[in-house]
N, C-alpha and C positions, 0 to 999 in steps of 0.2 A: 060205744055204749059202756057206761060205768056199771060194773057188777057190784062194786063195794063203794060206799060213800060214808064218810064221817063228817058231821057238821058241828063245829064248836063243842067238841066232846071234852068234858072236864071229869077228872077223877082224883080224889085225895084219900089219904089214909091217916088214921089216928096213930100217933107214935109218942113214946116217952111216958113218964109218970103222970104228966099233966094232961095227956091225951090230946095234945095240940094236933090239929089236922095239917098234914103235909101234902101240898098239891103235887101231883105227878104229871097229869095231863091238864093243860091250862087253855083249853079252847082249840083242840086239835082238829084241823081240817085235812081230809085225805080222800083221794079218789083213785080207784084202780079200774082200769079199762079191761074189757073182755079180751082174753087171749094174750095179755102181756105178763111179763115177769117184772114185778115191782120190788125194788130193793129198798128195804126200810133200815137205814143206817142210824146208829146212835151209840153213844158211849155206854158203858156199863151203868145201869140204874137210870137210863134216860126215860124208860117207860115203854119199851118195845113189847115186852111180854104182857104188860098191863093192857096195852092197846089190843093185842090179839084176844085176850080173855074178855075184854069188853065187847069186841066184835061177836064173839061166840055166845055172849050172854052169861058167861061164868062169873063175871063181875058186873055190877050195875053201875052205870055212870052217874055222876052227880048232876050232870046237865048235858044237853046236846042231843043230837039225833044220829042214829045208825041205820043205814039202808043197805040191805043185802038182797041181791036179785030183785030189786025194785020193791021190796017189802020192808016195812019198819021192823027193826030188831031181828034177832035170830031165833025164830021159833023152831019147833021140832022138825017141820018139813024143810025149813031152810038149812038146819044143821045136817040133815041127811045128805045134802048136796055139797058139804064142805069136808075136807080132810085136814086134820090138825096134828102137827108135831110140836109138842111142848118142849120147854127148855129142859125138863127132866123126863126121861123116857121110863115110864112105869110099866114093867113087865113081870109076870109071874116067873120066879126063878126056877121052879121045878118042872116046867114044861119045855118042849122044844119049839122051834120056829113054826113048824106046821101047826102044832096044837095052839100056839098063841094066836096065829092069824085066823085059824078056824073059829076060835072063840070070838074074835073081832067081827068076822063075817056073820056069824049067827046073831050077834048083837045088832048088826046092821040089817037083819031080816033076810039075809041071803039063804038060799037052799043049801043043803049039805054038799051036794055035788058041785054047785057053783063055787061054794066056799073053798073046797079042796083044790079045785082047778085054779082058782084065782090065787090061792096061797102059794102053790108051787110055782106059778108064773112069776109072782112078785119076789119070791126067794131067789129065783134065777136073776131077775132084774137088778136086785140090790147086791148081788155077788156073794150070796151065802149058801150056794148049792151044796158045797161039801160040808156044811155045818148044820144042815136042816134037821138032823136027828139028834144033835147035841143039846143038852139042857141049857137054858139061858143063863143059869148061875155060873156056867163055865165060859161065858162070852166075855170078850174084852169090851171096853167102853165103846170103841169104834164099831164092833159087831152089834152091840145093843143099839147104837145109833142107826145103823143100817136097817135093823129090824124095825125100829121105830118109824123110819121112813116108809117101810112096807105097810105098817099098820095104818099110816095116814092115807095110803093109796088104796086100801082094801075095798072101800065102797065106790071106787072109780069116781072120785069127786070132780065137780066142775071148778071149784075154787079150793086152792091149797094154801093153808096158813102154816108156814114153816118157821119156827122160832129157833134160830141159830142151828140150822141143819148140818153145818160142817163140823160142829163140835165133836172132838174126839176122833175124827177121821185122820188116817195117815195119808200121805201124798197120793197113793193109789186110790184110796177111798174117795178123796176129794175130786180127783179126775173123773172117777166113775159117777159121782153125784152130779158134777157139771154136765156130763153127757146125758144123764137121766133127765135133768131139768130141761135141757135143750129139746130132748125128745118129747117130753110132756108138753112143752110149748107148741111143738109141731102138731101135737094131737088136739090143740085148741084149749088146753087147760089154762086157767088164770092162776097166777102164783104171787102171793105176798110173802116175801122172804126177809126176815130180820137178821141183822148181823152187825158186829162192830169190826169185822175183818174186811177191809176195803177190796182187796183183789178178788175175794169170793163173790162179792156183789158185782163188781165191774165185769167179771167174765161172762155173766149170763143175763144181766138185767137190761131192760129197755129204758126204764126210768128209775131214778133214785130219789127218795125223799130223806132228808136228814133231820132227825128228831133231836131237838135240844131245847132246854128251857120249857119243856112241856108243850111245845108247838112245833110245827114244821118250819124249821129254820131256813131250809133251802130245798128247791125241787129242780131236778136236772133231767133232761132228756139226753141220754148218753149218745144216741145216734146223731142228734143235732150237734152236740158238743164236739164229737170227734170228726164229723163231716166238715166243721168250720175251722179245723186246725190250720196252721200256717204252712204246713208241709216241710217244716224244718227237720233236718236230720243231723245226727252226730255220726261222724265217720272216723273209725279208728284205723290207722294206717301204719304199716311197718316197712322198714327197708328203704325209705326215701329220705334224701337229704333235704331238710327244711328250707335250704336256700333255693332249691329247685321247685319248691311247691309253696306258693303263697296263698293263704286263705282268702285274701281280698280279691284274687283273680276269679274266685268262685262265689263272690257275693257273700262271703262268710267270715268267721272269726276263728282264730287259733286258740284252743282251750288248753292244750298241753303239748309239750315237745321235749323229748329227752332220749338220747342214745338211739336214734333211729325209729322211735315210736312217736306218733303224732295223733292228736285228736282234734278234728276240725268240725265246725258247725257251718252248714250251708243250707240254702232254701231253694226249692224248685227242682223239678226233674231234670231239666236241661243242664243246670249247674252240676248236679250230682253225676250225671252221665259223663260230663267233661272231666270232672275230678277223677272218677274211677278210671277213665281211659288214660289220663295222664299218669296216674299211679302205676298202672301196668306197663305203660311205655317206658317208665323210669325203672323197670325191674323191681317194683315194690309189690306189696300185698295189701289187700283190703281185709282187715281182721273182722270188722263188724260195721254194719250200717243200722243205726238205731233211730227209728222215728221218734220225734218229740211231740208230746201231746199234753193237754191239760191233765194234771194229775188229780184224780178224784180224792185221793188221800189228803192232798193239800187243801182242797175245797172243804172237805169234811172237818179238818182241824180248824180252819178259819171260822167255819160256821159255828162250831162248838165254842171256840174262844170268844167270839162276838156275843153269843147268847149268854155265856157265863158272865161276861163283863157287864152285861145289861141287867142280869138278874141278881147278882151277889148283894149289892147294897139293899135292894128292896126286900130280899129274903131275910136279911138280918133285922131290918126294921119291923117286919111282920112278927118275927119271933119275940122281939123286944116288946111290941105292943101287946101280944098275947099274954106274956108273963105279967105285964103291968095290970091287965084286966083281971087276972087271977088274984 
């Protein structure tokens, strides 16, 4: 069942001295199913943040329909069931984490006891336990981002809209957030997560929509994509004379060979088992076995390139026509 649906949504903004309208969303169709983590990929300026603000009702679309929890638009009751992390985390600098979350909880209509319990639990979840009493003005960007994620979770939302949630996080913080998102999915939460960093999306998402040219340029189910892979692997081998090990014997190809180091590509479990057995029987070593799969990053780049190639001439003509009318 779809929890969130966008149908032919359009949004433009006036820009420049002449106030010419620049389209950002040009008939966007989007559907997010209950309980899934949906990755919303797009280059900088593609309209990811605009889409989320339109969903929340913070921006009014020029055209199209938005359905959230089966209701048109995002009214007060609907927004109470949504958690939102914007691209800019706005927090009062002179309060600490507990006080900031307590304020959010009270704005959500929670009781004081519920608020304080929930605040302490979330501070623990996002890894800020040792900083709970420190004023936010002393937080690093990554710490503010973690607290921003906690504010988005304060009302225990059914639907989470996360705009670039990994922004500013160090490697430990990124790993922590990945684990948190997986745990939220286990709890049955639905998550729409925007990003332009492909590995962050690939690590946790069920489906990925690529936004480019104001529309959904590509939609991919990652489980189906990876399940349909060829099973090819790259095997890095050391200590074996290449004359004793021929890639063709394993249904593969030789990619590299120099001074006792070889990289072979082969397909199929049986071929791989035979190759590894022959390497060790020849007193060699298997350094790495790397599965090969469709790279989401390549698909993303191709989709953006195709969309830009199709849009560039028409965009130039529109600007020219607008200036002529003036």
